[in-house]
C-alpha angles and dihedrals in degrees: 000000000000115000119246089233093058091048091050092046091052091053091048090052093051105104104184107091097221092046091047090054091051093045092049095050089046092054091050092048094048092048091049091051093050094249095126125066121235089242129127106203098138128060122231117249117252088229125030121224113265132179123263088249138085098056107233117227136179112261093253091055096052113117118245115259095225129224113343111251098036117115090244092052093047092052091046091052095051091043091053091050092047090054093049090052092046092056089042089063090061093042091057094042091050091048091056096041099041100043104021095097093059097036101045142234097301089055090053091048093050096049095043085053088053091048091052090050091051091050090052091048092051091049091051092049093045089054090048090055091049090052087058092052095258136092141212107280095033093107135038116267140205108281099196103068095099093051092086091057094049092046092054100036094120099046125057093193091055091046091051091046094052107032108040098018099045111016099035092037087057087060089059088056100048104032098074093058091046089049091053092049091050092048091047088054088058097252101136092163091055091046091055091052091052093046090053092049092049092052092049094046091056087060092046093052087046092058091051093048092047093057094040090055089048092053092046092050092050091050094044093240128141102253097219094047092046090050093050091050092052093045092052090049101043111021118088106208140023129302096234133201149244093091128196092228096180094052091043091050090049086057092050094256106129125191094257087074100056111010099093096034094059121105 
């Protein structure tokens, strides 16, 4: 029986976006059906395979989207979201493959579930772009999204603190306003995609919080204080309000985590 680590590694090293989505969902399906062994005999790559396009730029070099509502701005928005979800596939795969041996089978199941969700999200967004006459890779994209994974590759608590509990939690904060703008522009199809992503991301942040709380309990640390310490050490940038407190709380992330660390 193939090991789950080798299947995850193969998906991480699949560069074509469409093929990566298929490979990711196949790994999750095979794991769910008991067709992959809980064995970690292959290391995760430090860098996943990505396509030649989009061109990856530092955040301060990214072109402005333009006025919301213009065709250019709409395409730029959906392209940005498609890229975030594409990198999120690899973040979830790497979480399961890199830390699954120490964290257990339920952890692998949860984060392969997340990876399959992210693959579905990317596919929806890629199709949305195509419906607008564009495609994923047509515009430059944020080049720093994998940095958090590389920075925390040796520490599962740090990875959980930064990726689900900062980066994905930020999605809970900003998605509702984007959804309302898209709906106000008359794009009901786009609004449904964003509503689906928001619902799924609450669950994803919840998985991260669940395992972070477990680690903190086992080590006898105060969870909120441990999280703040890891964020200060490993996250490059501010934790910015406004916060979607209700969505964060639904994911187990109460205000005592982030209230006094925000800037």
